[in-house]
Residue, then its C-alpha position, 0 to 999 in steps of 0.5 A: m755366700y762366696a765359696s772361699r778359695p784355698a789358699p795356695h801353698r807356699p814351699r817352705l825353704l827350710l824343707l826344699w833346702y834339707g831334700m837337697l844338702a841331707p844326701p850328701i852329707a849323709w853320705a859323705f858322714q857314711l864314709l867318712v866317719g867309717y872309713g875311721v871306725a875301719a881304719q881303728a879297726c884294722e888296729g885292733r882298737v874297735s870290735p867288732i866292726d860290722p854292727i858299727l859300720h852297719g849302724i853308721t848306714a842305717a842313720a845314713l839311710v835315716a836321713t836320706m829317706a825324711a829328704l826324699a819324703a821332705a822332696l816328695y811332700e813339698w813337690a806333691q803340694i804345689p801347683h803345676p803348672a806353677e804360677g810366678v818364679r817362685l814357685d817354678r824355683a820351689r817346684f825344680m828345688a823339690l825336684c833336684g831334691i828327689l833327684l839327688s835323693t834317689l840317687f845318695l839312697i842307692l850310693i849310701v846302700f852301694t857303700d855298704i854292700p862291701p862289708f857283708f862280704l869282706e869277712h876282716g876289711c884290712a889291707a894285708g899285715h895289718g890287724 
């Protein structure tokens, strides 16, 4: 009997696109929603603000780490050297997902640093 060769890996486009698009969307979500919550807190409508901001950051971090895991999974599954244009494109998308996820993980963490050091966070004359 002949040993059957394992089927070649077929890249999952949904995972590749998620790896590339989820990190910037998660960061934008954190930035925009956090800005809105902070504005409401300065007007006295939301209290306490820190747990809400840290919860938003946690959600963005989870989405970005999931994107990093998806990109790493696809990167590991694609044979190297990739054979064919389809696998080359998938390998490129996986690498972009890894790099973007890493960059936006750093941005998300840096965006969450000020609430740890600012006592109130509102401009003078507000709140």
